C-alpha positions as CSV (number, residue, x, y, z in Angstrom):
1,M,85.3,116.1,98.7
2,T,82.2,116.2,101.6
3,Q,81.8,114.8,105.2
4,E,79.9,112.1,104.3
5,N,81.7,108.5,104.9
6,K,83.7,107.5,101.9
7,K,84.2,103.8,101.5
8,Y,87.3,103.7,99.4
9,P,91.1,104.9,99.2
10,E,91.3,107.7,97.4
11,L,94.1,110.5,96.4
12,I,93.2,114.3,97.9
13,S,94.7,117.1,96.2
14,L,95.4,119.5,99.4
15,Y,96.1,123.9,99.2
16,K,99.2,124.9,98.0
17,S,100.5,128.1,97.1
18,G,103.8,129.5,96.8
19,D,106.6,128.6,93.4
20,F,109.6,127.8,92.9
21,S,111.3,131.3,94.0
22,T,109.6,131.9,97.2
23,G,109.0,128.5,98.1
24,F,105.3,126.4,98.7
25,L,103.5,126.3,101.4
26,V,100.5,123.4,101.5
27,S,97.8,123.4,104.1
28,T,94.6,121.4,105.1
29,Q,92.7,125.0,105.7
30,K,90.1,124.4,103.0
31,A,88.3,121.9,105.2
32,S,86.1,120.7,102.3
33,T,89.1,118.6,101.3
34,M,89.3,116.4,104.2
35,P,86.3,114.0,104.6
36,F,86.3,114.1,108.2
37,E,87.2,116.6,111.3
38,I,91.0,115.8,112.3
39,K,91.5,114.6,115.9
40,R,95.0,113.1,116.0
41,V,98.2,114.3,114.2
42,F,101.1,112.2,113.7
43,W,104.3,110.9,111.9
44,I,106.4,108.1,110.7
45,H,110.1,108.6,110.0
46,Q,113.5,106.6,109.6
47,V,111.8,103.2,108.6
48,P,114.5,101.5,107.2
49,P,113.3,100.6,103.4
50,T,113.3,97.3,104.2
51,Y,110.5,97.0,106.5
52,K,106.7,97.7,106.1
53,R,104.7,99.8,108.0
54,G,101.0,99.2,108.9
55,N,99.9,95.9,108.4
56,H,96.7,96.7,110.3
57,A,93.3,98.2,109.5
58,G,91.1,100.6,112.1
59,H,87.2,100.1,112.5
60,K,86.5,103.5,113.0
61,T,89.3,105.3,112.3
62,E,89.5,107.0,108.9
63,E,93.0,108.6,107.5
64,V,94.5,111.2,105.2
65,I,98.0,110.2,104.5
66,I,100.8,112.5,103.3
67,A,104.6,111.9,102.2
68,I,106.1,115.0,103.5
69,Q,109.7,113.9,101.8
70,G,110.8,110.7,100.3
71,S,108.0,108.3,98.9
72,V,106.0,106.2,100.2
73,E,104.3,103.2,98.5
74,V,100.9,102.1,100.1
75,Q,99.3,99.0,99.3
76,T,95.7,98.9,100.6
77,E,92.9,96.2,100.5
78,S,89.0,97.6,100.9
79,K,85.9,97.1,99.3
80,A,87.5,98.5,96.0
81,G,90.1,95.8,96.3
82,R,94.0,95.8,96.0
83,Q,95.6,99.0,94.8
84,T,98.6,100.6,95.5
85,F,99.4,104.1,95.8
86,V,102.8,105.8,95.5
87,L,103.2,109.2,97.9
88,N,105.7,111.4,96.9
89,R,104.5,115.0,96.7
90,P,103.7,116.8,99.8
91,D,100.6,118.6,98.1
92,L,98.7,115.0,97.6
93,G,96.9,113.0,100.5
94,L,95.4,109.7,100.3
95,Y,92.5,108.9,102.1
96,I,92.2,105.7,103.8
97,P,88.8,104.8,105.2
98,A,87.9,102.7,108.3
99,K,88.2,99.2,107.4
100,C,90.8,99.0,105.1
101,W,93.7,97.5,105.3
102,I,97.3,98.9,104.9
103,S,100.9,98.1,104.0
104,L,103.5,100.8,103.7
105,T,107.5,100.9,102.5
106,F,109.0,104.0,103.2
107,S,111.8,105.4,100.6
108,V,115.2,106.5,102.7
109,N,114.6,109.5,104.7
110,A,110.4,109.2,103.8
111,L,108.7,111.0,106.2
112,L,104.9,110.7,106.1
113,L,102.4,112.6,108.0
114,V,99.1,110.9,109.0
115,L,96.0,113.0,110.2
116,A,93.2,110.7,111.8
117,S,89.6,110.9,112.9
118,T,89.8,109.5,116.0
119,D,92.2,109.8,119.0
120,Y,94.7,106.6,119.6
121,D,92.6,103.2,121.3
122,E,94.4,99.9,121.1
123,Q,90.8,98.3,120.9
124,D,90.3,99.9,117.1
125,I,92.9,98.3,115.5
126,I,92.6,95.5,113.7
127,P,96.0,93.6,113.2
128,D,95.2,90.2,112.2
129,Y,94.4,89.9,108.6
130,N,92.2,87.0,108.8
131,E,90.3,88.9,111.1
132,F,90.5,91.4,108.7
133,L,88.9,89.3,105.7
134,Q,85.9,88.5,108.3
135,L,84.8,92.1,108.1
């Protein structure tokens, strides 16, 4: 994937080495797989399976999200339309472009790692779906 601005959510394979006898290492070391420079890293865990997280978009922020443990169903809405992705492998990320609405449903004990293109800025978040539709 190049460093140009992408407009649609898409799956990204991450660098993985190892085997079942020794374990696996997954890395973003091969920077060409990341569509942006990573400015912030955070994780989300212990989300009740009946609770939907996300329900917002970012004006400028792009993300790559990775289910490190368990599974996370990601519903997106962007210029590509509505899509549903299931993240359940730690070597597979989902690119979320700016101005893409996301909703997240977590399995029990799921752990989601988020790599973001910006530092946190409350003004960047679009929490209102109707405002998002006006973009």
